N, C-alpha and C positions, 0 to 999 in steps of 0.2 A: 133650548140652549142651556148649557151647563158651564161651569167654571173650572179651570184646571186647579187641582188641589195643591200643586207646587207653585206655579208662577202666577196664578189667578187670572190668566188670559181666558177670554170666552172661547168655548168650543161649540160650534154650531151643529156639526154633523155627527150622527151616530155611525161608528165604524163597523159595528157588528151588533146584530139584534137576533135574539131567539125567544120564542114564546115560553111562558111559564110551563113547568117549574124550572128553577135554577138549581144547580148543584153546588153545595158548599164543600169546603176542604175537609169537613167531617163526614163526607159521603152521605149527606142528608139533602133532601129536596125541600126548597121553600117556594112558596107560591108567589114568585115575582118573575118578570122576564129578565133575561140576561141582556144587558146593555153595556157596550164598551165604547169609550170615547178616546180619541188620540189628540194630544196637544201639539200643534205645529210649532209653537213658540219655545218649548223646552224639551220636547221629545218624550213627554210623560203619557202613559196610557192609564186609564182608570175605568172601573165599573161603577154603576149607579149605587147610590146609598142603600144600605140595608134598612128595613123598617125596625124601629126600636132596637138600635144597635147595642145600647147598654145592657138591656135584658138578655140579648143574644149571647154576649160574652160572659155575663154573670151566671146564667142558668142553663144555657144550651150548648155553648162551645166547650167541648171536653177533649183535651189532647192527652193521649197516653194514660188514661185512667183505668183501662181495662184490667190491668194487673200491676203489681209492684214493679215488675221487671219489663213491662211492655216497652218496646222500642221499635224503630224502623230500620230496615236494612239500607245502608248507604251504598255498599258495594260488596262484591264477593271476592275473597282473596284467591290467590293462585291455587291453594290447596282445597278450594271449595267452601271454606268456612266463611260465614257472614261477617262483615264489618259493620257495626251499628253506628247509626247517625250521631248519637250523643258522644260516643267515644271520639269520633272524627272531629266533631265540633270542639270538644275540649282540647284536642291536640292543636287544632288551628288557632284557637284563642290564645293558648299559652305561647305559641310561636309568634303570632302577629302583634301581641300587645306588649311584650317585654315588661311584665309587671314588676314594680319595685317590691323589695322585701316588706312583708307586713301590710300590703296594700288593702285598703277597704274597697271591696268590689260588690257591686249591686247587679243582680239579674232582674231587669225591668221587663215585666210581662213574663214572669218566670215559669208559669205552669208548674210542673213538678221540680223544676230547676236541676234536672239530672246532669246537664252539661256543667253547670257551676259546681255541683257536687263532685264530679270527676276531676275538674280543675283543682279543687281544694284537696282532693285525695293525692294529687301529684304535687301540690304546693300547700302543705299544711300551714304555712305562715300566713296565707291569705285570710282575710276577715270577711266571711260571706254575709250578704244581705239579700233579701228577696222582696219583690213586690208583684202583685197581680190584682186584676180587677174582679177576681172571684175568690171566695174562701174555700172552695172545694179542693184546692191543692195543698192546703195547710198540713194535713197528715203526712205528706211526703217531705215536708221541711223539718218535721220533729226529730230531734236527736242530733242534728248537725248544724242547724241555724238557731242561734239563741232567740228566745221569744221576742226580745226587744229589737231584734234585727229583721223581724217579719212584719210586713205591712200589706193590707189589702184596701182596695177602693181609692184611697187618697194618700198622698205623700205629705208629711208635715213640713213646715218651714224649717224645723230643726235639722232636717236632712239636707238642706241647701249647702252646697259647697263641701259635702262630706267625703266624696268618693274620689279615689285615684283612678278608678276604672268602672265602667258600666258595660255590661253585655246585654244585648237584646236580640235574641234569635228568632227570626221569622215572626216578628210582631208588627213592624211598621207597615207592611202591606195591608194590614187589617184596619188601620186607623183612618178615620174620616178627615183628620187634619194633620198630615204628616209633618208640616213645618212647625206647627205648635207642639207636636209630640217631641220633635228634636230640640226645641227651645227648652222644654221641660228637662230633658236630659242634660242640656248645657248648664242649667241652673243647679243641678245636683252634683256636678263635677267640681272638684277643687281646681284652682288654677294649674294648668298644665296637664289636667286629667284627660284620659282618652276614652272614647266610646268605640265598641265593636258592634257593628250591625250586620246581621245576615238577612237576606231576603231573596225571593225567587228571581231568577234571571229569565224573563219570559222569552227572550231570543233563543235560549238554550233549552227551555221547557215550555213549548207552545201551549200546553194544556192549561197553564196558569192563567192565560188570558180570559178564560171563561169561568174561573172559580168565583162564585158569587160574593164570598166574604173577603176575597182579596181585592180590596177597593183600589189598591195602587199596584201598578205594574211598572216598576222603575226600569229605566235605561241608565246607562252610565251618565249620559248627559243630564237627565232629570235628577239623578241622585246627587251629582255635583252641585246642581242649582239648589236643591233642598238643604244640603249641608251648609252651603255658603250663606243662604238666607237665615239660617239658624245660629250663625256665629261659630261654625266649626271650620278649622283648617284641615282639609283632607290630606291624609298621609298615604293611603293606599286603597285601591279597589282591586280585590283579588277575585277573578272569575274562573280560576283553574283549580283551586284547592278543594272546592266542593262543586263539582259539575252540576249545572242547573241553578246555581245560586251566586249572588254577589256576597263577598265578605268585605266590608269597608271599615277602615280604622281612621278616625278623625280626632283631632285634639281641640279642646276648648280654647278658643281664641279670646283674648282680652280686648282686641281691637276689631272694628268692622272688617269683614272678609270681602275682598274684591271678587265680584262675579266675573269670571273669564268665560265669555260666551264663544263657543265654537259652532258656527252655523252649519258647517259640514257634518259635525257629529250629531247635532240636533236633527237635521234633515234625515240623516241615515237612520236614526232611532225611530223617528215618526214613520218613515217608509217601512221599516221592519215591522213595526206594530201593525200597520195596515196590511202588510203581507200575511201576518199571522191571522188576522181577522178573516182575510180571504180564504186561508186554508181551512178555517173552521166552517165557513159556509160550504165549501166543497166537501169536507169530511162528513158533514151532516147529510148532504145529498147522497154521497156514496154509501153510507151506512144504512140509510133508509132503503136504498135499492137492494143491498145485500140481505136485509131483513125480509124483504119480499121474495128474493130469489131462493132463500133457504127456509121459507115458510113451512112449518111443521117438522123440520129436521131437528135431530138431537144435537144440542150445542153446548159448548163451554166457553167461558171468557177467561183469557189468560191475563191475570193482573187484577187484584182486588182493591187497587188504589183509585185515583181520580178517573183515569182513562177507562178502566174497566167498569166503574160505576156509571160513567156517562154512556158507555155502550149498552149496559143493562137497561137504561132508561129508554133506549131507542129500539131495542130488539125484542124485549120480553113479551110484547103483545103478538108477535108473529112466530118466533121460533120456540122450540121445546128446550128452553134454556135451563140446564140442570145444575151446573157447578161452576165455581170459580177455581182457577189454578193460580198458585202463588209460590214463589221460592222461599218466602219468609217462613221459617219453621215455627215462629211464634204466632203466625196466623193460621197455619194448617191445623185443621181440627175445629176451627171456629166456624161461624156462619156469617154471611154477608148478604143482605137483602133476602134473608130466609133461605139461602142456598149454602151448602157446605163449601168450605175452602180446602182444597186438596193440593198435595204436591203434584207437580206436572207428571212425575213418574207414575202416579196412580190414576191417570186418565183412563176411563172405561173404554173398552174396545168398541162399544156401540155408539160412541159419540161421532157424529158425522162432520161437524165443523167447529173450529175454534176461532173465535173473534179475538184478535190480539189487542189488548188494552194496555199498551205501554207507550212511553214517550216515543213519538214517531221518529225522532232523531236517533234512537238507540234500539228500536224494537227488533229490527231484522238481525242485528248482531246478537241480541239476547236470545232470540228464538233459535238461532243457528246451533246453539249448544244444547238444545233440549231434544234428545233422541226420540222421546215418546211422541213428539209432535211431527215427526217426519215419516210416520208409517204410511204405507200405500193406501190411498182412498180418503185420507183425512184432508179436508179442505181448510185452508187458513185464510182469514179475512183481515186485511190491514186497513187502517183508516187513512193511511197516506198512500200516495202513488197511484 
């Protein structure tokens, strides 16, 4: 039995279980099983704890440190040019937060703080501050965040009540105690201050359910509960601005926040989480069968993100898996799991089968536009359907 990280209700049954190793968001394997639990009382889903979580984020978890300009593609524009994730996050943040002139703003769990840097480039009046639980990102802060506004590992009492705004992008899914995390942000905000949180929406991106270091898989229902328990008055939850993610804005409340429970919303969230767990059970079975079917065949995997990495772990013992294919020009020419990452247009003619490692809700539409993957005789393997 485990306990819900949001509402503290007991959870007796495991909703999804897979043997070790588990795959992290950094596309690395750790020697633990994947366990997913679903809370019927608040609609929250969660993975099991990581061993030695503090060391993991201090010395192992490294986001976008490959190069100074490393970024992730969010979308592709009509003209074929990539739209990068941090540009889009900065645009959303400035639109949703309505920041006052000269606002002191903190990026909590900042990493390289690229989103905040782009917000400040658009709004030079903002006063940037950064915090992270690792010192490895500090070189990226140099020159645009003053040293006294940079902190690592712990936040001093002097910062309490300092900020008109806090942003925290794709952090809360990693923390073992999300309500305590939100209470920390509450204490750092000035009265009337706002927090902007982003996190994966597992209903729109089912792969997130099996990411080992994403300890929390929020639904709208469980996010509302966590914010209320932490003293925040929710202003908006936007699930359209960044497909596959929630962007939530909440204001620090000076009075206790009433928890408005919607049993229909909670039940729907729990049912959806269990449906996703059932999908992963079936996907694992299907992919294992495909690996046997194409044993010895020359193969490529489309997508060098989470889905592609997961496929790699399931097929490499059977097929002649040679390359990853990826649209991101900043990944092309690199290697992933000791295999080259190529543009889809550069797929070798001798490849027999391509395993599609993309979000199953978007995969078929994405592949439809890749002419190189529709040549006669080339097999495509999907994890859904």
